[in-house]
N, C-alpha and C positions, 0 to 999 in steps of 0.2 A: 553231781556235787559242784557247788560253787565255791570258789576260793576268793578270799579277800573282800567278801561282800556281806559280812555279818551285820554291820551297821545299817546297810541299805535293806537287808532282809528284815531286820527288826522294825524299821520304819514302815515297810510295806505290811508286815504282819499286824502292826498297830492299826493301820488304816482298815484292814480287813476285819479286825476285831471290833472297831468302831461301827462298821457297817452291820455286823451281827447284833450290836447293841442298839441299832436303830438310828445311828448318827451317820451322816454322809460326809464325804470328803473327796478331794481330788489332789493329785500330785503329778508333776511333770518330771520325768527322768531325762536328764541331759547327758550327752556324751558323744565322743567321736565314733565313727564307724568301727564296729568290732569290739567295743568296750564292754559289751555284755548286757545291753538294755533288753534285748529280746529274751536272753536267758533269764533275767530277773522276772519278766512278765510270765514266762513259762513256769518258773518256780512258784510264783504267786498263784497261777491257775491251778497248778498241782497241789499246792497247800490247801486251796479252797476245796478241791475235790477230796483230798485226804480227810479233812475235817468233817466232811459230810458222811464219811464211812468209818466212824468209830474212833476218831482221834480224841483222846481224853481231854485235850485242851479246848475243845469246842462244845457247843450245845447240840451238835449232831444235825443241825438243819442244813439242807442242801443249799449251796450258793450257786445261783445261776450265773454263768459267764457269757458275756457278749464280747466279741472281739472283731476288730477291724484293723487292717494293715494298709497304710498308704502305699500307692503304686505310682512311681514316677511318671510313667507315660500317661496316667489318667489325671494328672494334676490340673488339667484344664477342663475336665469333664464334670459339669456341675452335679453335685450330690452323689457322685459315684461311691464315695466312702460311706455315706449314710445308707445307701441301698445295701451295701455289704453288711453293715452293722445290724440293720433292722429287718432284713428279709426273713431271718428265722422266726421273728416274733410278729409278723404282719397280722396274724390272727387277733392280736390285742388291740388293733386300731379301732375296732368298733366300740370299744369301751371309752374312747376319748370323746370330749366335746366335739360336736360335728365340725366346726371350723378347723380344729386341730387335726381331726381324722382326715378331712379333705386335703389338708396341706400335705400330710405324709402319704396319702394315696397318690397325690400328684408327683411326689418325689419318687415313689416306688413304681409309678406307672400302672397302678392297679385299679384306678378309678376313671371316671369320665370327666373329671374336672378339667376345664379348659384353662382357667386362670391359675398360674403357678403360685406357689406359696411365697409369702414374704419372709424375710430373714428372721424377724422376731417371732412370727407365728410358728415357723418351722422349729426354731430353737425351743419355744415353749412346748410344742408338741413332743419334741424329743425328751424334754424334762418330764412331761406328764407321763409318757409311755415308760420311761425308766422308773418313775415313782410308782406307777401302776404295777410293773413287774415286781418291784420290791415289796409290794403288799403280800406276795406269796412267800417271801423270804429274802435274805440278803442278795444283793446284785453286785457283781463285779464287772466293770466295763473296762476293757483293755484296748488301748489305741497305740499301735506300733507304727514306726516310721511316720510320725505325725507331720514331718516336714514335707511329705509328699501327698498329704490329703488335699483334695480340691478345696478351694477357699470356702465355698458354700457349706461343705460338710464341717470344716474346721470352725467356722463361725457359729454354726448351729450347736456343735458339741461344746464349745467354750461358753456359749450363752447358757447352756444347761449346767455345765460344770460350776460356773460362778454362782449359780442359784441353788446348788445342792445344800441341804441343811439337815433335815430330820427324816429322810426317806429310807435310810439303810442302803445307800448306794455308794460304792467306792469306785472312783474313776482314776485310772492310771494311764497317763500318756507318756510316750517315749519319742524323743526327737534328737536329731543330731545338733551338735554345737554350731553356732554361727551359720545356720542354714536357712535363715529367713523366717522360721516358725516362732511366733511369739504368743504367749498366753498370759496377758495381764491379769493379775488377781489370783493366779494359780500358784501355789507354793512349788518351788523347784528344788531338785536334788541332782547335783552334778556327780557323775561317776568318775572317780579317779582311776588312773592306771594301777596295776598290781605292783606291789613292792617285790623285792628280790625273793623274800621268803615265800610269799604266796605264789609267785611265778614258778619257783622251784617245786613246790608241792604239786602244782598242776602238771608240770612235766614229769615228775616222779610217778604220778597217777597214770600217766600215759606210757610208762615203762622206759623213759629216756634215762640213760646213764647220767649220774651226777656230773661227770667230767665234762659233759657237753652243755650243761645247763647255762653256764655263764655266757657262752657265745650266742645261744638262741635268745636268752633274755636281753642281751645287749641289742641284738638285731630288732627284737619286737618292741623294745622300750616299755614292756609291761602291758601291752595291749593283748587281751586274752585271745582274740581271734588270730592275731599275728603269731602268738606263741604256738597255737595249735597248727596253723598252716605252715610255719617255718619248720616246726618239728616234723610234720608229715613230709615236707619236701627236702629235709636236711640231707638226704643221701645224694641228691642231684642238684641242689641249689648252693652255689658258692656264697661265701660271706659277702654281704652287701656293704660296699664301702661308700656308695653314693649317698649323700645326705637327703634322701627322699623322705617325705612324710610316711608314717607307718601305713596308712590306708593305701598309698600308692604301691608300697612294697608288697602288701598283701594282695592287691589286685594283680601285680606282676606275677606273684606266685600262682594265683588262680589261672592267669592266662597261660602260664607254662603248662599247668595240668590239663587245661582245656585243649591246648595245642597238641597234646599227645593222644587225643581221642580220634576215632575214625572221622573222616570228612562228613559222612552222612549224619553222624551224631552231632557234630558241630553245627551243621545246618539246622537240625531240629532244635538244638539249644538256642540258636539265633532266632528262630521263629518264635520260640517261647519268650525270649528276652524282649523282642520287638513288640510282641502282643501285650505282655506286661501283666495282664489280669489273671492268667492261668485258666482262661476259658478254653477247655479241652475241645468242644465242638468246633469252635472257630479255628483253633490250631490245626485240627485234623483237616478241615476244608482247605486251609492255606497250604499245608504240607502236601496234600494231594496235587495241588497245582505245581508244586516244586519237585515232585517225584520222590518224596520221602514219606515215612509213616511212623507211627507210634513205636514200633519195634526198634527204630534207630535210637531211641532214648535209653535203651537197656544199659548200655555201657555207662552213661551218665548216672543212672540210678545205682549201678553196682559200685561206682566210686564214691557215692554219697554226695554228689554235686546237686542232684535233683531228686524230687519225689513225684510220683504220679499216684494219686489216691483220691477217692471221693469225687471223681469227675473233674479234678483240677490238677494243674501242673505247677509245681512250686520249686523254686530254687532254695537251697539250704540257707543262703544268705544273700541279701541284695547285692553285695559286692560281686558275687559270682555272676549274676545277671549283667551287671555293669561290665565286668571283664569279658563276658561272652560278646556283648554288643560292641564294645570298644575295640576288641581284638579282631573284628571282622572288617574286611575292606569295604569301602563306600559302595562299590557296585553291587556287592552281595547284600548289603543292608537295604539298598534301594529296591532290589529284586524281591526281598522278603516283605517289605512294606507294601509293594505293589500287589503281591499275592494276598496279603492280609486285607488290603482295601477292597480287592475283588471279592474276597470271601466274606466280608463283613455284612451282616444283616442290619446292624444298628447304624443309622446315618451319622451319628456323632463319632462313632468309632471309625467309620469309613473316612470321614473328613480328617481325623487325626492322622491316619496313615497316608492319605494323599498329601498332607502337609510334609510328611517325612520324605516322600518321594520327590517333591519339588526341589530342584537344584537351582532354579531361577524363576523368572516370571512364569506363572501358570494360571491362566484365567479360569480353567475348569476347577482347579483346586481352590482358587480364591472364592469363586461363587459358592462352592459347597461349604467352605469355612464361614462365609457370611450368613448362609442359611442356618448353620449350626449356631452362630452367634445370636441370630434372631430367636432361635428356640431357647437359648439360655436366658436371653433378655426377657422373653415371655414368662419364664419361671422366676424372674426377678433375681437371678444369679448374676448380678451386674458385674462383678469382678471377672468371672469367667467369660461373660459376653464381651467385655472390654478387651481381654486378651485375644479372643478369637477374631474380633473385628480388626485388631492391630495386625494379626498375622495375615488376614485376608488382604489388608492394605499393602503388605510387603510383597504379595504375590501377584496382585492385579496388574494388568497391562494398560489399564485406563487411568490416566493421571487424575481425572475428575473423580472417578470412583475411589481412588486411593485417598484423595483429600476428604471426601465425604465419610469414608469408613474410619479414617483417623479421627475426624471430629466426633463421630459417634463413639469411638473407643474412649476419647477424652471425656465425653459427657457421662458415659457409664462408669468410668473410673471415679469421677467426681461424685456420682450418685452412690457409689460403694464406699465413699469416704477416703479414697486414696488421692489426696490432693496433689502430691508431688508427681505421681505418675500422670495424673490428668494434665498437669502443667506441661510436662514434656511432650505428651501427645498433642495437646492444643497448639503448642509452639510449632511442632512439625507440620500440623495441618495448616496453620496460618502461613508458614513459609512456603509450602507447596502452592497454596491458593495465590499468594502474592507473586509467585514465579510463573504462573500460567500466563499465556499470551494475553488472554482477555480477562484474566483475574476473575473467572467465573461470572463474567458479565451476562452470559447467555443462560445462566442458571442461578437466578437471584435467591432461590430457596436454599441452595447449597451454600452460597456465599453468606447468607444470613445465619445459617447453621454454624458455620465456622466462626463467624464474628461473635455469635451468641455464646458459644462454648468458650472461646478465648476470654471473653469478658467475665463469664461465670467463674472460671478458674482464677482469674486475677482478683475477683471480688473475694472469693473464699480464702485465698492466700493472704489477703489483708490489704491489697492496694485498691481500695474502692474507687478512688478518683481515676486511677488508670482504667478500671473497668468501664466507667462512664465515658471517659474521653476516647477510649478505644472504639466504642460503638459509634460515637459521634463522628470520629474520623472515617470509619468504614462507610458511613452513609453519605458523607459529604454534605453539600448544600443543594439538594435536589430541588428542581422546580416542581410546581404543582402538576399532578398527573404524569410525572416522569419517574417518580420513586417506585421501587418494587413494592408489591403488596405487603411484604414483610416489614417495611420501614416503620410503620406505626407501632408495631410490637417492639421493635428494637429501640425506637425513640422513647417509648414508655419505660422500657427497662433502663435506658441510660438515665432518665430522670430519677427513677427509683434508686439506682446506684449512687447518683449524685447526691440525692437527699441523705441517704444512709451514710455517705462519706462526709457530709457536712460541706459539700461543694456547691455553693449557690450558683456559681457561674455555669456549671454543668446542667443544673436544673433549668436555668433560664434559657440556655441554648437549646436544650431538648424541647422545651415548651414552644419556643419560637419556630423551630423546624417542624414540629408536629402540627402546629396550626397552619403552617405554610403548605405542608405535604398533604394533609388530610382535608384541609379547608374548613375544619371545625375544631374548636377547643376540646380537649380531653379533660373531664372534671378532675381526675387524679392529678395530672401534670399541672393543670392550671392552678389547682388548689395549692400544690406545693410551691409553685412560683409565687403566688400571692403571699404565702407565709415567709418566703425568702425576702419579700419586701416588707415584712412585719405587718401585713394586712390580714390579721386573724378574722376580722369581721366578714370578709369575703372568702377567705381561704378555707376556713373550717366548714362552712356549709357545702362547699364544693366537695370536700373529702367525705362528708356525710352522704352526699349524692352518689359518690363513687362506691362507697361500701354498700349502700342500699341497692345499688344496681348490679352488684357482683353476683354470679351464680354461686350455688352452694359450694363452699370450700371443700367439702368432702368428696366432690366429684372428681374423676380423673381428668388430667390435662396433659397433652402431649408436648406442647410448645415449651422449650426450656426457658424462654424469656418470661413466661408467666410466673416462674418461681420467684423472680425478683419482685414482681408485683404482689405476690402472696406475702412475701416478707414485709413489704411496705404496708399491706393491708393490716397486718398484725400491729405494726407500729401506729398506724392511723387510729386503730381502735383505742389505744392508750392515749393518743394525742387528743382525741375528741372528748376524753374524760368519761366515756361510757364504759366503766370497768367491767360490768356484767357482759356487755357485748364483746369486749376485748377478750375476756376469759373464754367465752363461747368460741370465738374465732381461734384462739390459741389452742384450746382443747381439740377442736376439729382438725386443726393442722397437725397436731401431734398424732392424732388417730390416723390421718392420711399418711403421714410419714411412716408410721409403724406398718400400716396395711400394705403399703407399696414398697417397703424395704428401702426407703430413701434415707439411709443412715447418715449420709452427708448433710442432709437438710434438717435432720431432727434436732441437733443442738440449738439452732436458732429458735425453733418453735418452742422447745423446752425453756429457753431463756425468757421468751415473752410470757410463757405460762407461769414461770417463777415470779415474774414481775407482777402479774395479776394476783397471784397468791399473796405476795408481799403487801400490795396495796389493800387487799381485803383483810389484812391482819393475820393471815395464816402463815406464819413464819416457818413452821415445821414443814408444811407442804412446799413452800418456796425452796427450802433447803434441799428437800428430796429431789425436786425438779432440777435444780442447779447441779446437784451431785451426779445425777444421771447424765446431764449434758456434759459435765466435765469428764466423766468416764469415757463417753463416746468420743469427745474431742481429743482426749489423750490417746485413746486406742487408735484413732485414725490419723493422727499427725496434724490435726487442725490446731496448731499452737496459738495462732492469733485469736481464734474463737475461744480458746481456753482462757486467754487473758481477758477478753471482753466480758466473760462471765463473772469476773470479779466485781463488777459494779453492783450486782444484786447482793452478793455477800457483804460488800462494803456498806450498803444501805442498811441491811439487817444489823450488822455490827454497830453501826452508828446509832441506830434506834436503841439498841440494847446497852450502849455505853462501853463497848469493847474497843477502847482507844488503840491499844496495841495492834489488834487485828486490822482495824481500818488502816493504820499507818503501814502495816506490812503489805497490805494489798496495794496501797498507793505506791510504795517503793517498787513493787514488782510490775507495775503497769507502765508501758512506754508513754512518753508525753503525748503522742498522737492519739492515744486511746484513753486519756485521763479524765475526760469531762465527767463521766459517770462517777468515778471515784472521788474527784474533786468536789462534786455535789455532796457526796457522803461526808467528806471532811467538813464542809460548811455546817451540815446538820450536827455532826459530832461536836464541833466547836460551840455551836449554839446550846446544845444540851448540857455541855460542861461549863457554860457560862463564860467562855472566851469569845466575847462579842466582837472584839477587834479583829481577831483572826477570821471569824465567820464573815465579816463584812469585806475584808480585804481579798479573800479568795474569789476567784472568778470575777475580778474587777479589772477591766470591763468584762461584762458577760460574754459568752461565746457568740460569734457572729452567725448569721444565716440559719441553716436548718438546726444547728445545735441549740439554738434558743428555744426551739419548740419540741424538744424531748420532754417527757413528763418529769424527768429528774430536774431539768433546768427550770421548768415552770415551778416545781415545788421549791427549788432553791431560791427563786425570786422572792417567795414569801418568807423564807428563812432570812434572807439578807435584809428584808424590810424590818423584821423583828429585831435583828441585831442592830440596825441603825437607830431605831427608836430607843432601845435599851442603852445605847451609847450616848443618847441625847443629841443625835445628829440626823433627825428625820429628813433633812434636805438631801441626804445621800441616798434616800430610798425612793426619790420621785420617779426616776426612770423605771425602776423595778415595779413600782406600784402601777404606773401607766401600762406597762407590759402585762402585768397580772390581770388588771381590770379589763383590758382589751380582750385578752384570751377568754376570760370568764363570761363576758358579754356575748361572745361568739359561740360558746358551747351551751348546751342545755343541761349539763351535769349539775345537779343541785349542790354537791359537795364543792365544786369549783367556784360557784358563785358565793358559797359560804366562806371559802378561804379568802376570796377577794374582799368580802365584807369585813372579815377579821382584820385584814391588813389595813383597810380604811379606818376601822375603829382604833387601831394602834396609832395611826398617824393623827387622827382627829381627837383622840382621847375622849370618845363619846360612847355611851352604853348601847345606844339604839342599833348600830350595826352588829354588835355582838349578839343581841337578842334576835335580830333577823337571821344572822348566820346560824344560830342554834336551831331555829325553826327549819331552815333548809337542811341542816345536818340530819334532822329526824327522818328525812326521806331516804337515808342510807348512803353507804359508800365511804370508804377510807376512814376507818375508825381512829387511826392515829391522828389524822387532821382534826377530827371532831374533838378528841380529847385535848388537843392543843388549844382549840378555840375555848373549850370549857375552862382550861387552866388560866388562860389570859383573862377571860371574863371574870373568873373567880378572883383573880388578883385585883382586877379593877373594882369589883364589888367590895372586897375587903378594904381597899384603900378609901372607898366611898362610905365606909362605915355601915355596910349592909351585910353583916356577918351571916345572918341566917340564909339569905339568898346565896351568898358565896359558898357556904358549906354544901348546899345542894349540888351545885355544878362541880365543885371540887371533888366531892365523893365519886361522882360519875367519871371524872377524868382519872382519878386514882384507880378505880376499878379497871378501866381500859388499859392504863399503863401497866398495871399488874399482869393483865392477861397477855399483853404484848411483850412482857419482860423488858420494858423500856426503863431501865434502872435510873438513869439521870433524871428523866421526866417524872418517874415515880417519886423520887426524893423531893423534887420541887413541889409536886402536888401535895405530898405529905406535910412538908414544911408550911405550905400555905394553909392547909387545913388546921394545923396546930395554931398558926397565927390568927386564924379566924375564930378560935375558941373551941375547936373540937378537942375533947379531952382524951379520947382513945382513938389513936390513928394506927390501925393495923395494916401497915404497908408490908404485905407478905412478899418474900423473895420468890422467884419462880420455882426454886427447888421444893417449896412447900406444897406445890400443886401436884396431886397424884398423877395427872396426865403427863407431867414433865418427867416422870420416872420411866416413861416408855421410850424405847428406841424409835427413830423415825419410821422404820418398817413396821414395828408393833403398832404404832399409832395409825398407820394406813390400814392395817388389817382390822384393828378394832373399829375404826370408823365405818368401814364397809360392812362388818358383821353387825354393827348396831343398826345399819340401814336395812338389814334383812337379807343381805347376800349370803349365799351358801359358801362353804369352803372352796368348792370347785369353781364357783363364779369369781370369788376373790382371787384365787390362784390364776385364773385366766387374765384378770385385769392387771395384776402386779407381776406377772411372769414368774410365778412361784409354783411349787408343787402343792397339792392339797395337804399333804402331811406337814409341810413347812408352815403353811397357814395355821394349821391346828397347833403346831408347836409354838408359834408366836402368840396365839390366843392363850395357850396353857401358861406361858410366861407372863402374859399381860394381866390375867385375872387377879392374881394376888396383889399386884402393884396397884390395881384400881379398887381393890376391896370388894370384888364381886366373884361369883362362882359359876356363872353361866352366861350364855348369850342373852337370855331373857332379862337378866339384871343390867345388861349394858344399856337398855332403853332408857333407864332413869338417869344416866350420866350426861353431863354437859361436856361434850368433847371440844367445844370451842371452834 
């Protein structure tokens, strides 16, 4: 019987009923220790079982229950919780798509796979296996003590939970308040303490006289576990006057009860508490080494503190295990961990207990922890690997090894998306390296590693110039043939960081030192340096050479500095104007980040992918990519990355005429990161006819590298148009020179077309317009083509050539309609009417059937139209098969079709 939990029980019952109806959901129960989270999970599991056996309120179908409980000692053991959850259903793995099945076999240790699963693939595999189990009937997934789940398990489960929709799966997680466990996107329910009436009912049910209720309720403060334990100990526990937290007082009561047990029983309980997992064979092997056995647990079982059943040893509540462990003296705890380490057959388990044994520097334990960290890294459990390398660094007796392991821990924390932790570890590694007598001079690779990691962390936290200059300072001004082999890679990284920071001085310095160190120019760095000097004619061909000479971007790379070059390669693709190549590069980088679990690097790749979608006129796809990048950046604390993503949203909003949205994004962006949003404001002003504001923004234009972002280049064309419309073409001369110089250096037809359009505006002649439209026919950037058509149509109308004007204006209007470019659509419609068009049907976006779809429905429909099966679509979009079919079911009536076959005739844009 539960007291004071009727509202919570009703909420959980609705969740279970929804699962029975084929709809999925997730819920996180929050509350302090002893508040009743486990009791509610037990109640829900019991209700599911009762409904399957004749409960009139259900349909009688059996609800399968999967359950996992976080164990504090295993919080650093990668995928320990997932093994516990999925071990009973491992026979279902063969029904999964092979990559997903292989991922879970690697987690469970039941396959021969050598490469560990990535975070996304593992989460998708968990989602798929839960959905597959739900095909047989409703599924209830219960996760207790979620705050103690290993991070890899927590990430996989939350990945699945956020994507549950139409499978018939109910997932309920329970975790303590303020204990570090976060579940963004999952609804939360906080359990309050019991009021006086419910507390009295609980005590009365236990047979306690009403006269004593008030004192016990006051002591327990309405915590159910405290009520029970203080009541049980009432005969020999005095009134607690000390203002201790309730959990501490409950633990004190448990320690008192444990202290009254026989010594051999206390030792067996300590072995179980230190072991943590309830692994009976390991516990028995360790207890034999310490001279006790299973029979010594009988008294603990009799008093209800522990249970031994099903080959496992379990404490009635985690606070009992904590009280057992904390109540033992240090020497005895060390002896128990030493016995467990000796008895362990699992190397990760042995390493954990060796760590607990170490009271100071211990090279043996450090080496075993480092090996365990390497195993976790190989399975792409980067957060766990980071923690293990950090612990190994604390124990090693070798200062150089400590520095190296701290740098590795920082790199892995950054790869896992934990930038603040990476910053702390990188700083510590750097301080250690600086404090060594030779500063790692005899180990240049280790020194380069530390420098690279420190720079990568600084870059991700937002200080890109510091990242560049930090690397340059680390390398100094080495003479030819004296620099370490790693110097060229670090200098290339410094140039990349400098470019991305808009720091031309850093780019120039890196280029000069690289030429001096290597003895030959690097096409990437030299190309960037030329652009810093506004020499597009020579700079862009060098960048083309760099991209053409790079290995396949989907291949693995171990050097951290290559990530900066990868990021710059994506930017170069856009810079060169080859949008198709840029899209291919960005897509490949997104796939690489997903496959290697590089969650910290994924937002940047998604950002560039969104830009390529935007340029191709696929605004909905751009929105989907930015949304995913924002979710990851928000979940992982990459706040500056989150701000930078606003540039794509601002550009879309400017095209679509959403003035308020653009200005909100501008207000939320720090001045140092405003270039992209300011470019969007220029376009917005131009579209709304505020030519004065459009021309005055970004005047003078941004210096150095910022002049060669694709947004800045597009804005040069915007400012030229604004100057001409204001009757001040002389103010456009510098922008025209810049635009034409860049267009001459690139092979992109659309770029040359935009330069011709700008020349036509300045010269007020039709020939450049005609040439521009001819180039536009080769494809690329439909918004720019429609703008050229609009301007040419305006010129033709003024030249009294209405028939020709109407042809190009109709084309412009159609494109603006498709792009939902409302201000431009209105201008094109007005020009058409002025040219003599009698019926101008300027449809608003809402009139298009495809715009009735949600972003995810649109993604699903596009893939289904291309012939992908539901299972294939699910794998690509990180959804379950049933959710894919649910989206199709909802999309069909919106599109006016009834089957996949009918999708083939639709134009999805």
